[in-house]
C-alpha positions in Angstrom: -19.1 0.2 -8.5 -17.0 1.7 -5.7 -13.4 3.0 -5.9 -11.4 4.9 -3.3 -8.0 6.5 -3.5 -5.8 6.7 -0.5 -2.4 8.3 0.0 0.1 5.6 0.6 3.3 6.8 2.4 6.6 5.1 2.1 9.1 5.0 4.9 12.3 3.1 5.9 11.6 1.7 9.3 9.3 4.4 10.8 5.9 3.6 9.2 4.4 2.4 12.5 5.6 5.5 14.3 4.1 7.7 11.6 0.8 5.9 11.6 0.6 6.1 15.4 1.2 9.8 15.1 -1.5 10.3 12.4 -3.9 8.3 14.5 -3.2 10.6 17.4 -3.9 13.6 15.3 -6.9 12.4 13.3 -8.3 9.6 15.5 -9.4 6.3 14.0 -8.3 2.7 13.9 -4.8 1.4 13.1 -4.3 -1.8 11.2 -0.6 -2.9 11.0 0.8 -6.0 9.3 4.5 -6.7 9.7 6.8 -8.6 7.3 7.0 -11.2 10.1 3.1 -11.5 10.1 3.2 -12.5 6.5 6.3 -14.7 6.6 8.0 -12.3 4.2 11.1 -11.5 6.2 14.2 -10.9 4.0 16.3 -9.2 6.7 15.7 -10.2 10.3 16.3 -6.7 11.5 13.2 -5.6 9.4 10.9 -8.4 10.7 8.7 -5.9 12.7 8.6 -3.3 10.0 5.3 -2.7 8.4 4.5 -4.5 5.2 1.2 -2.8 5.2 -0.5 -0.3 7.6 -3.5 1.9 7.5 -5.3 4.4 9.7 -9.0 4.9 9.0 -11.1 7.4 11.0 -14.9 7.9 11.1 -14.4 11.5 10.0 -13.2 10.3 6.6 -9.4 10.5 7.2 -7.5 7.6 5.7 -3.8 7.0 5.1 -1.7 4.0 4.3 1.9 3.4 4.9 4.7 0.8 4.7 8.4 0.3 5.3 10.3 -0.1 2.1 12.6 -3.1 2.7 16.3 -2.6 2.3 16.2 -4.9 -0.8 14.4 -2.1 -2.6 15.6 1.4 -3.4 14.0 4.2 -1.4 14.6 7.9 -1.8 12.3 10.1 0.3 12.6 12.7 -2.4 11.9 10.3 -5.3 9.2 7.8 -4.1 7.8 9.2 -0.8 4.2 8.0 -1.7 2.0 5.9 -3.9 -1.6 6.5 -4.9 -3.6 3.5 -3.7 -6.8 2.6 -5.6 -8.9 0.0 -3.9 -12.0 -1.5 -5.5 -14.7 -3.9 -4.5 -14.4 -6.2 -7.6 -11.8 -7.8 -9.7 -13.4 -6.7 -13.0 -13.3 -3.1 -11.9 -9.6 -3.2 -10.8 -8.6 -5.1 -14.0 -10.1 -2.4 -16.2 -8.4 0.4 -14.3 -5.1 -1.5 -14.4 -5.4 -1.9 -18.2 -6.0 1.8 -18.7 -3.2 2.9 -16.3 -0.8 0.4 -17.7 -0.5 2.1 -21.1 3.0 3.4 -21.3 3.7 2.5 -17.7 6.5 0.5 -16.0 5.0 -2.5 -14.1 6.6 -2.8 -10.7 4.5 -5.8 -9.6 2.1 -7.6 -12.0 -1.6 -7.6 -11.1 -2.0 -11.0 -9.5 -3.4 -12.5 -6.3 -1.6 -11.7 -3.1 -1.8 -13.1 0.4 -4.0 -10.2 1.5 -6.0 -9.6 -1.7 -7.6 -11.4 -4.6 -5.7 -8.9 -6.9 -2.8 -6.6 -6.2 -0.4 -4.8 -8.5 1.8 -1.8 -8.7 2.9 0.3 -11.7 4.6 3.6 -12.4 2.6 5.5 -15.0 4.2 7.5 -17.9 4.0 10.6 -15.7 6.2 9.0 -12.9 3.3 8.4 -10.5 3.3 5.0 -8.8 -0.1 3.4 -8.4 -1.1 0.5 -6.2 -4.3 -1.2 -7.2 -6.0 -3.9 -5.3 -9.3 -5.5 -4.4 -10.6 -4.8 -0.9 -10.6 -7.9 1.3 -10.8 -8.3 5.1 -7.6 -9.0 6.9 -7.7 -12.1 9.1 -4.2 -12.1 10.6 
């Protein structure tokens, strides 16, 4: 069993710039997937915004980020980050989801996504938003 947590930062149009900056500070590799890459463009002006991005460094540094699309609310003081929990297996993630879901508000049901066998988002009873998914390589 292997689970990691990663800070997941939320931006409105500047996620790539932020990840480039953090990569410059901490080193590592940048992975960036745009809304255009996944065919999920709701607003043409946001096509090159990041739907998902990550910097991973050999020194242990890891941070994720995305650009909140204009179709969703975003308040830097209210939802500036998520806690991302990534596991190796679906059983493990389903069990964690079930426990976190008690008294929570589900933002996105735990189901398959284009990039993962399981992906879901919920805000727990303490107001913390959690993103859970199963690790899978990106072949974009």
